[in-house]
C-alpha positions in Angstrom: 23.5 -38.7 19.7 21.0 -35.3 20.1 19.2 -34.5 17.0 18.7 -30.6 18.1 16.6 -28.4 15.7 17.6 -24.6 15.9 15.2 -21.6 14.6 16.7 -18.6 14.4 15.0 -15.0 14.4 16.6 -12.1 13.3 15.8 -8.2 13.6 17.9 -5.6 11.9 18.4 -2.5 14.3 21.1 -1.6 16.4 21.4 -4.4 18.3 20.4 -7.8 16.8 18.4 -9.9 19.1 18.7 -14.1 18.3 15.7 -15.6 19.9 16.2 -19.5 19.8 13.7 -22.3 20.3 15.5 -25.5 21.5 13.9 -29.1 21.1 16.6 -32.1 21.5 15.6 -35.7 21.6 18.0 -38.8 22.6 19.1 -41.4 20.6 21.0 -44.6 21.5 22.7 -47.4 20.5 26.2 -46.1 19.5 24.9 -45.3 16.0 23.0 -42.2 16.3 23.3 -39.5 13.1 26.0 -36.5 14.1 24.2 -33.5 15.4 23.3 -31.4 12.6 25.7 -28.7 11.5 24.2 -24.8 11.8 24.7 -23.0 8.1 27.4 -21.1 7.5 27.2 -17.6 9.1 23.9 -18.7 11.4 24.4 -16.9 15.0 23.3 -19.3 17.2 25.0 -17.9 20.3 22.9 -17.3 23.5 20.7 -14.3 23.6 17.7 -12.8 25.3 14.5 -14.2 25.0 16.1 -18.5 24.6 13.8 -21.2 26.0 14.4 -24.6 26.5 11.8 -27.4 27.4 12.5 -31.0 27.9 11.7 -33.2 26.9 10.0 -31.8 23.1 8.2 -34.9 23.0 6.9 -38.1 25.0 4.4 -40.9 24.3 2.6 -42.7 27.6 3.1 -45.5 25.6 -0.2 -48.2 26.2 -2.3 -47.8 29.5 -4.7 -50.1 30.4 -8.0 -50.0 32.5 -7.3 -49.8 35.8 -3.6 -48.4 35.3 -2.1 -45.0 36.3 1.4 -44.3 34.3 4.0 -42.4 36.3 3.4 -38.6 35.1 5.9 -36.4 32.5 7.9 -34.0 34.4 9.0 -31.2 32.2 11.7 -29.0 32.2 11.6 -25.4 31.1 14.7 -23.6 30.7 15.8 -20.1 30.3 19.4 -20.6 28.2 19.0 -16.9 26.8 21.4 -13.7 28.9 18.0 -12.0 30.4 15.1 -12.4 32.4 12.0 -13.9 30.4 8.7 -14.4 31.7 6.4 -17.2 30.8 3.0 -16.1 30.2 1.0 -19.3 29.9 1.3 -23.0 30.1 -1.4 -24.6 28.0 -2.7 -27.7 26.9 -5.1 -28.4 24.0 -6.5 -31.5 25.6 -7.6 -31.3 29.3 -10.0 -33.8 29.1 -7.8 -36.9 28.8 -4.1 -34.4 29.9 -3.8 -33.1 33.3 -1.5 -29.9 33.7 -0.1 -29.6 37.5 2.4 -26.1 37.5 3.0 -26.9 41.5 3.8 -30.8 41.4 7.4 -30.5 42.8 10.2 -28.4 44.3 11.2 -25.7 41.6 7.6 -25.9 40.4 6.5 -23.6 37.9 3.9 -22.2 40.1 1.0 -20.6 39.0 1.4 -21.4 35.6 3.1 -17.8 35.1 6.7 -18.0 36.7 9.4 -15.7 35.6 13.0 -17.2 34.9 16.3 -15.4 35.3 19.2 -16.2 33.0 20.2 -19.9 33.5 16.8 -20.3 35.7 14.6 -23.6 35.6 11.1 -24.4 36.5 9.4 -27.6 36.7 5.7 -29.1 35.9 3.9 -32.4 35.4 1.4 -33.8 32.7 -0.4 -36.4 33.6 -2.3 -39.0 31.2 -5.8 -39.6 32.8 -7.7 -40.6 29.8 -11.8 -41.7 30.6 -12.4 -43.6 27.2 -10.4 -46.1 25.1 -8.8 -44.8 22.4 -5.8 -43.3 21.0 -4.7 -39.4 22.6 -2.9 -36.4 21.4 -1.8 -33.0 22.8 0.4 -30.0 22.9 1.6 -28.3 25.4 2.0 -24.8 24.5 4.8 -22.3 26.6 3.8 -19.0 25.9 6.8 -16.5 26.8 6.0 -12.6 27.8 7.8 -11.4 25.1 6.4 -11.1 22.3 8.7 -11.2 19.8 10.1 -14.8 21.8 8.5 -17.7 19.9 6.6 -20.2 21.6 7.8 -23.4 22.8 5.4 -26.6 22.1 5.6 -30.0 23.5 3.6 -32.8 21.6 2.5 -35.3 23.9 0.6 -38.6 23.4 -1.1 -41.9 24.7 -3.0 -44.4 24.6 -6.0 -46.2 26.4 -6.6 -49.7 26.0 -8.7 -52.7 27.9 -6.7 -55.6 28.9 -6.2 -57.7 26.0 -3.0 -59.5 26.2 -1.3 -61.8 29.5 2.3 -62.5 29.3 2.6 -65.0 32.0 6.4 -65.4 33.0 8.0 -68.1 35.5 10.2 -66.1 36.6 12.4 -68.4 39.0 12.1 -71.9 40.7 12.9 -73.1 44.2 12.0 -76.5 45.7 12.6 -77.9 49.5 14.0 -81.0 47.7 12.2 -82.9 50.7 12.1 -86.0 48.5 9.9 -87.8 47.6 7.0 -85.4 47.2 9.0 -82.1 47.1 7.2 -79.0 47.1 8.2 -76.7 44.1 7.8 -73.1 44.6 7.3 -70.8 41.0 7.4 -67.2 41.2 5.3 -66.3 38.4 4.5 -62.6 36.9 1.3 -62.0 34.6 1.7 -58.4 32.7 -0.6 -57.0 30.3 0.1 -55.5 26.9 0.9 -52.1 28.4 3.4 -54.3 31.1 1.3 -53.4 33.9 1.2 -56.3 36.4 -2.8 -58.3 36.4 -3.6 -58.1 39.7 -6.6 -60.0 41.6 -6.4 -63.3 40.1 -7.2 -66.1 42.2 -6.3 -70.2 42.3 -9.3 -70.3 39.8 -6.9 -68.7 37.1 -4.5 -70.7 37.8 -3.5 -74.2 36.3 -0.3 -75.8 37.0 0.8 -78.6 34.9 4.0 -80.8 35.3 5.0 -83.1 32.3 1.7 -82.7 31.0 -0.2 -83.5 34.4 -2.0 -81.1 35.9 -1.6 -81.0 39.8 -3.2 -79.5 42.7 -1.8 -76.3 44.6 -0.2 -76.9 48.0 -1.5 -73.7 49.6 -3.1 -70.9 48.0 -1.8 -68.3 45.5 -0.3 -65.3 47.1 1.6 -62.0 46.4 5.5 -62.1 47.3 4.1 -58.4 48.9 2.0 -61.1 51.2 4.6 -63.1 52.5 8.6 -62.7 53.8 10.1 -63.2 50.3 13.1 -60.9 50.4 15.0 -60.5 47.0 18.4 -59.7 45.7 18.6 -57.4 42.3 21.9 -56.5 40.5 21.0 -53.4 38.9 23.6 -53.2 35.8 23.1 -49.8 34.0 24.6 -49.0 30.8 27.2 -46.0 31.0 28.5 -46.1 27.5 29.1 -42.8 24.9 25.8 -43.4 23.3 24.4 -42.7 27.1 26.7 -40.5 28.4 26.4 -37.7 25.0 23.2 -37.0 26.5 23.4 -36.2 30.0 19.3 -36.3 30.3 19.8 -39.7 29.9 22.2 -40.9 32.9 19.9 -38.4 34.8 16.7 -40.1 33.7 18.4 -43.6 34.0 19.9 -42.7 37.5 16.9 -41.2 39.0 14.4 -44.0 38.1 17.0 -46.8 39.4 17.1 -44.8 42.8 13.3 -44.7 42.8 13.4 -48.7 42.7 16.1 -48.5 45.4 13.9 -46.9 47.9 10.9 -49.2 47.1 13.3 -52.1 48.1 11.8 -53.9 51.5 12.9 -55.3 54.2 15.5 -58.0 53.8 15.9 -56.9 50.3 19.7 -55.8 49.0 21.0 -55.0 46.0 23.9 -54.6 44.0 25.3 -51.2 41.4 26.9 -52.7 38.4 28.0 -49.5 35.8 28.9 -50.9 32.6 30.9 -49.6 29.0 33.8 -51.1 27.6 34.8 -52.0 31.2 32.4 -53.7 33.3 32.9 -52.7 37.3 31.2 -53.1 40.3 30.2 -49.9 41.6 28.6 -51.1 45.4 28.5 -54.7 46.2 25.4 -56.2 47.5 23.9 -54.4 50.5 21.1 -53.4 52.2 22.5 -49.8 53.1 20.1 -48.0 50.9 22.3 -44.8 51.2 25.2 -47.0 49.9 23.2 -47.9 47.3 22.3 -44.0 46.4 25.9 -43.0 46.7 27.1 -45.6 44.1 24.7 -44.8 41.6 25.3 -40.9 42.1 28.9 -41.3 41.6 30.1 -40.1 38.2 32.1 -43.0 35.7 33.7 -41.3 33.1 35.3 -44.8 31.4 32.3 -44.4 28.7 33.4 -46.6 25.6 31.0 -48.9 23.6 28.2 -51.2 25.2 30.0 -54.6 26.7 26.4 -55.5 27.3 26.9 -59.4 27.8 30.0 -59.2 30.4 27.7 -56.8 32.4 24.9 -59.6 32.8 27.1 -62.7 33.2 29.2 -60.4 36.2 25.6 -59.8 37.8 24.1 -62.9 37.3 27.6 -64.1 38.7 27.2 -62.0 41.6 23.8 -62.8 42.3 24.0 -66.5 42.1 25.0 -67.2 45.8 23.2 -64.6 47.6 20.9 -66.3 50.6 17.8 -64.4 49.1 14.9 -67.2 48.1 14.4 -64.5 44.7 16.9 -63.2 42.7 16.8 -61.1 39.7 19.3 -58.9 38.0 17.4 -56.1 35.7 20.1 -54.3 32.9 18.8 -50.9 30.8 21.0 -50.5 27.6 20.7 -48.3 24.7 22.0 -50.7 22.3 23.1 -54.1 21.2 26.5 -56.0 22.8 29.6 -53.7 21.3 32.5 -54.6 23.5 35.2 -55.7 21.3 36.7 -57.8 24.4 33.8 -59.2 25.3 34.5 -62.6 27.0 30.9 -63.8 26.6 28.5 -64.8 24.1 24.4 -64.1 24.3 23.6 -68.2 24.1 26.5 -68.5 27.5 25.0 -65.5 29.3 21.3 -67.3 28.6 22.7 -70.5 29.5 24.5 -69.3 32.5 21.7 -67.8 34.2 19.5 -70.4 33.5 21.7 -73.1 35.6 22.1 -70.3 38.2 17.9 -69.9 37.8 18.4 -66.2 37.7 15.8 -64.2 35.7 17.2 -61.0 33.6 14.9 -58.3 33.1 15.7 -56.2 30.4 15.0 -52.4 29.7 15.7 -51.0 26.2 16.5 -47.4 25.9 16.3 -45.4 22.5 17.3 -47.0 19.9 18.2 -50.5 20.7 18.2 -54.2 19.2 14.6 -55.8 20.8 15.6 -59.0 19.2 18.8 -59.3 21.7 17.0 -57.8 24.2 13.9 -60.0 24.4 15.8 -63.0 23.7 17.6 -62.3 27.0 15.0 -61.8 29.3 12.6 -64.7 27.6 15.6 -67.2 27.6 15.8 -66.4 31.6 12.8 -66.2 32.7 12.7 -62.2 32.9 10.9 -59.8 30.9 11.8 -57.0 28.5 10.8 -53.6 29.0 10.7 -50.5 26.3 11.7 -46.8 26.9 10.8 -45.0 24.1 13.2 -42.4 25.4 14.6 -42.1 29.0 11.7 -40.0 30.4 9.4 -43.4 30.3 12.3 -44.8 32.5 10.2 -43.8 35.4 7.0 -45.6 34.4 9.3 -49.1 33.7 10.7 -48.9 37.0 7.7 -48.2 39.0 6.0 -51.2 36.9 9.5 -53.3 37.8 8.7 -52.6 41.5 4.8 -53.9 41.1 6.4 -57.4 39.2 9.0 -57.7 41.5 8.0 -55.9 45.1 4.8 -56.6 45.5 2.6 -58.5 42.6 4.7 -61.6 41.9 2.5 -64.5 42.3 3.6 -67.7 44.6 2.5 -70.7 43.5 3.3 -73.9 45.0 2.5 -77.5 44.7 4.0 -80.9 45.4 5.9 -82.5 42.5 5.4 -86.0 41.3 8.8 -86.5 39.5 11.2 -89.1 41.0 14.7 -88.4 42.3 17.0 -86.6 39.5 14.4 -86.5 36.6 13.3 -83.6 35.1 9.9 -82.1 33.9 8.3 -79.1 32.2 6.5 -77.0 34.7 3.9 -75.4 32.7 1.7 -72.7 34.2 -1.2 -71.4 32.4 -3.5 -68.3 33.4 -7.1 -67.2 32.4 -8.5 -63.9 32.8 -11.7 -63.4 31.5 -11.8 -64.6 28.3 -7.7 -63.8 27.8 -5.2 -66.5 28.2 -1.4 -66.9 28.5 1.0 -69.4 29.5 4.7 -70.4 30.4 7.1 -73.6 30.0 10.0 -74.0 31.8 12.4 -77.2 32.7 12.7 -78.0 36.1 14.4 -80.6 38.2 12.4 -81.0 41.5 14.8 -83.5 43.2 18.4 -82.9 42.2 
């Protein structure tokens, strides 16, 4: 639900002018507080000189050395009834943040736009720190009319050295040429900011099968260097707590569209939308136009968050695809809330594990991180946190890098006999930082 704060300034004359600065932030999880009611007798109707800036605040999160986050896109809207000039756009910290008024179509141009009633302009703010630390900046939007209050946007971000390695064995396949089957593990290595750790070589990896170290059968490579197409099911939450905030829907669809644009030759995707019901909007296809059309087609069934059934359907549809690599990406702002849910979290994890499908979860706004982390960790996927919908673009770019570019392909010859299972452990060391992951496999089923 939106939590909107309205500040009204009155001036008695023949005509009363109401100037309102609106700053709205989204919630999630289906349990947010209702919008604050205006005090009795307060005039909140649109008038001249009304500015709305979205989003009113943004945290770039943790950015690690060598990585560049997606810029923050801001929209300034004149929601009043008269033309309103904007005199200045000023950042309080221009060392670690950069303002780009002319970044895209319908831009704020030179930084002094004139907006008619209902008109908007857009601008970007980039986070470009030069030294490690936490930083804050305030963007001040100053109207050209002195009686109109300024609008401010709080912006923050943290710049850190790489301090953590999260290793995930996302998927394992075998050529089943037993004995001596070649096992291929698709492994992602990310840091504490969720960015892929690239540039690792054979010397940075160790592979163990039932505690015994094994040799690589070929040097590690990125999936972008080999022909390894992927099948991805995108499960998107359209429950009422999402659709009540149009900005959530727009940002979710824009981020998913950006992921679709990055799909390569042979890659394919499916679009699933869910609330109380779960509906496949577009079955698996490599036709990006069809995927984008399905993504942009309105879905008004809303309801509660039937998360587990949506993930179960996504895994079920992905499992029989012919591509060697497979994944499910689910974005949601809440825990499972479907009254008619058929599957439990345990059942979904077991099913995804049996089919070898990693589930990547993206938590938006207010959500149960425990559920989403358990779902991701239990299936070989990864959990991403998007504090607001404006963080989704950067999250999906990280997923593009992880799944389409910088997933490591590790291969070795198994020593396990027919029908036996083993613990596959992958250990990664980068400088003085280490991480590892273990997965139960059956090389010769």
